[in-house]
N, C-alpha and C positions, 0 to 999 in steps of 0.2 A: 672272301670273294674267290670264285674259281678262276684259276689262271691256266690257260692252255696254249700250246704252240700254235702260232698263226702261220698256216701254210698256204694261205690264199694266193692265187696267182693274180697279182695286182694289174696285169695287163689286159684282163677281160673281166666282165661282170661274172660273179660266181653264180648268181641265180637270176638270169634275165627273165626266165619264165615266171618269176614271182614278182616282177616289177609292178604289175597291175594291182597287186594286193595292197590294201590299206595298211598303213603302219599301225602296229599294236604295241602298247607299252611293254617293256621288258621289266618284270618285277625284280625288286631287290631280293637277293638271295638271303635266306636265313642263316643263322650262325652254324647250324648243323651241316651245312653244305660247304665244306672247306677242304681244299687239297693243297699239297705242296707244289710250288712252281717247279717245272722241270729244269734240269741243269747239272745233275751229278755226272761224274766221269763215265759211269756205266751207261747212263742215259745217252750221253754223247756218242759212246761206242755203238750202242744199238742203232742210233740214228745214222751213223756212218755206214754200218753194215747194210741197212735198208737202202741208203743212197747208192752204195757201191754196186748193188745188184739191180738198181733201177726199179725198185718195187714200190707199190702203193700200200699204205696201211689205213685201216679204218680208224685207227687211233688218231691220226692226223686229219683225215678227210671229214670225219664226223665230229671233230673237235671234242674228243672224249676227255672228261675231267680227270680220268685216272691215268693219263699218259705218263705223267711224271713218275708215279709209283711203278707202273708196269715196265716202262722202258728202263728204269733203274734196276730192274731184276732181269733184264734181257728178254722180257715177254712182249712180243709184238704180234698183232693180229693182221694177217696179210689180206688185202682186198684185191682179188684177181680180176682180170678182164678190164682193167683201166680205172680211171677216176671219174668217168662220166656215166650217169645212169639214164635209162630211158623213161623212168618214172619221175614224178614230181610230187612226192609225198610232202605234206605240209609241215611235218615235224623234222625233216631230214636236212642235214647240212651238206650232203654230197651234191656235187654239181650235176645238173640235168642238161641233156642235149643229145646230139648224135655221137655215139662212141666211135673210137678208132677201131680198126681191125684187130683181132686177137694177135697177141705176140706168141708165136710158136715156141720161143725160148723161155717163156715165163715159168712153166712147170719146173724146169731145171734150175732156174734162178731162185725160185722159192725154196726148192730142196737144198740148194747151197747155203742160203741164208739160214734155214732151220738148223743145218749142221754147224754153221759158224757160230750161231747163237747158243748152240748146245741145248736146244729145247727138248724137254721130256714130253711136252704136250704142246701142240700147235693148233690154233684156230684159223681156219681159212674161210673167208667170206667173199662176197662179190657185190658189184652193182647189179641191178636188174639189166638184162640184155634181151629185151623183147625183140630186138632186131635180128637175133640169131634163131635159126630153125629149131635148135634144141635148147635155147635159153642159156647156153654155155655149159650144159651138163657134161659133155665130153671133155671140156677143158677142166672142169672140176675133177673128173676122173683121172685125167692126165697129171694134174698136180698131186693128187693123192698117190698115184703110182710112182712118180718121180721121187716124192718125199720118202716113201716106204723103201725104195731102192737104195737111197743114200743113207737114211737113218732109220733102220727097220725097227728100232725099239721105241721111237717116238710115237705116242698116240695122237690120233688126228680127229679133230672136231670140225665139222663143216657147218657153216651158217649160210644157208642157201636162200635164194629168192623163191618165189612161189611157183615158178615154171608154169604160169597160167597159159593154157592152150598149147602146151608143148608136150605132145604125146610121147611117152617113152623116156622123157628126161629124168623123172624121178628114179626110174628103174636103173638108168645108167649110173647115177650117183651112188645108189645103194649097192649096186654090184661091185663098185670100187672098194666097198667095205670100210668106210670110216668108222671110228670107234663111237662117235657121237654124231647124230644127225639133228641139227638145230634149225628151226625156222620160226621166226618170231611172229606172233599174232599182232603184236604192237599195242593194240587198244581193244576196247569193247566193241561189239558189232554196231551199236548205235552211232558211233563216231567215225565209222569207216568212210562215209561220204565226204566228210570234211578233213579227216586226218590222213587217210590212205585210199584216195579215190580210185586209184588204178588197180586195187586188189579186191578180193572177195573173201570175207571172213570164213565162210563155210568151206571154200576151196582150200584155204590155208590149213584149216582144221583137218580136212579130209587128207591133205598131203601127209600130215604127220601120222595119221591113222594108217595110211597105206604103207608107210615105212615099217610099222610093226607087223602088218600083214605079210609083207615080203620077207622080213627078217625079225622075228620076235625077240632075238637076242640083242639087237642093236639098241643102244640107249637113244631115247628121243628127248628133246629139250625145246622149250619155247618160253618166250618172255613178253611182258607187257610193260608199258609206261603208265604211270598214274600222274594226276595233276593236269590232265587234258580236258576235264569236264565230266568224267565218268562218275557214276554213282557207286557206292559201296556194293549194293546188291548186284550191280552189273559185273563187278570184278569177281564176286563169288560165283556168279553164273558162268563166267569164262573158266574159272577153276573147274567147275563141274563138267563143262564141255571138254576141257583138256583131259580130265581123268577118263571120260567116256571114250576118248581117243587113245587111252593108255600111255599118255605122255609121262615120262619119268621125272623130269626136272623142270621146275618153274622158276623163272627170275622175274622180279618186280622192282622197278627203279623209278626214280623221279624224272619226269620230263623236264629238260632244260631248254628253253627257247633259244635257238641259235642267233636269231636276228629279229628285228621288228617286222620283217616280212613273213616270218613263219607263224605257225599256229600259236596263239597266245597261251601262256600258262594260266590255268584256271585257279590253281592254288598250290602251295607247297604242302605236301603230305608229311605229317610229323613222323619222327622215328617210332613213336608209340603205335601209330597206325600201321606202319610197315611191320612191326613186330606182331601185331594182331593178325595181319594177313598171313604172315609166316606160320603162326600157330594154327590158323584155320586150314591152310593148305596142307600142312602135315596131317591134320585130322582127316582130310579127304583122300589121303593115300599116296601123295607124291613121295618118291624115294628121297628127293633132295629139293630144298627150297632156299633161294637166296632172295631176301626181301629187305631192302634198305634204300635210303635216298640215293646213294652212289652206286648201287648195283647196276652192272651192265653185263651183257651176254657173255663177253669174254673175260671179264674181270675175275681173277683168281681161278680161271678155267682149269688149269692143271691140278691145283689142290682140290677143286670141286670134283674133278673126274675121279680122283682117288677116293673121295668120300662117297661118290656115287657107286663105285664098285664095291666098297665096303658095305654100303646100305643094301645093295642087292644080295651080297653074300649072306648078310645077317638075316635078310628076309627068307632066303632059300633055306637057311639052316634052322629057322625057327620051327 
């Protein structure tokens, strides 16, 4: 059974916007989805550094099953712009509501934490901020700039929202020159209405394509969850769509239902099926593929970045 840190604020409902949804059964997890419970000395050290700088992590807010492993290696994924999202995606465990104002000191706080954790590679993500004129793009750029100033050798990966109807936002983030630009498609287009109703599949795909048009040298990355009710042929079509948008790196992981009020799990995809998806994805031309039940966007991100660079070098040298 997956054990994760419970960081829910017990003083207020975490998902009041989902209260109207009917309860759905949470399926028993199969044997192949098992992780270590958090609690090592290094895990506690990582948690203390995050708390010291008043930061939010997606590791905690999204209830990531890999938190014990990652934090025991001092790997934390920072979620900037608060812990409250303006969207209400049916799969997500992050709180929905009206967010607080941006913290102007957050870019420096993130940079200090990155330095203190001695991160060679950092992933910076955020909640959706539809309430901001630029969707938070300038704040992303400020975090990148502050981190580069303090730890210039740290490579930076951003996992951004879709910046829907935020003209110029994408260009602002790309101009800050992250090493990897990640934006997750999350699922197949036929499930967007029930899983990701506030987003648009082809907008997200176009966003990633535009990154390559602006800076062809920038690595692009995207991921989907499986087990939501998608069909195999739909997953393969998403792979083709991603390759048409020149996406370099694909992640595929098992959807794990956060609560009875979230989108139900349709099924648990077997490790053999994940391996099959990986083989097919490589045959379609992705530079790197991570496909397993516990794959998440930022899991092993630093090691994967080195593999990504090596794969590009090998391709260019061929």
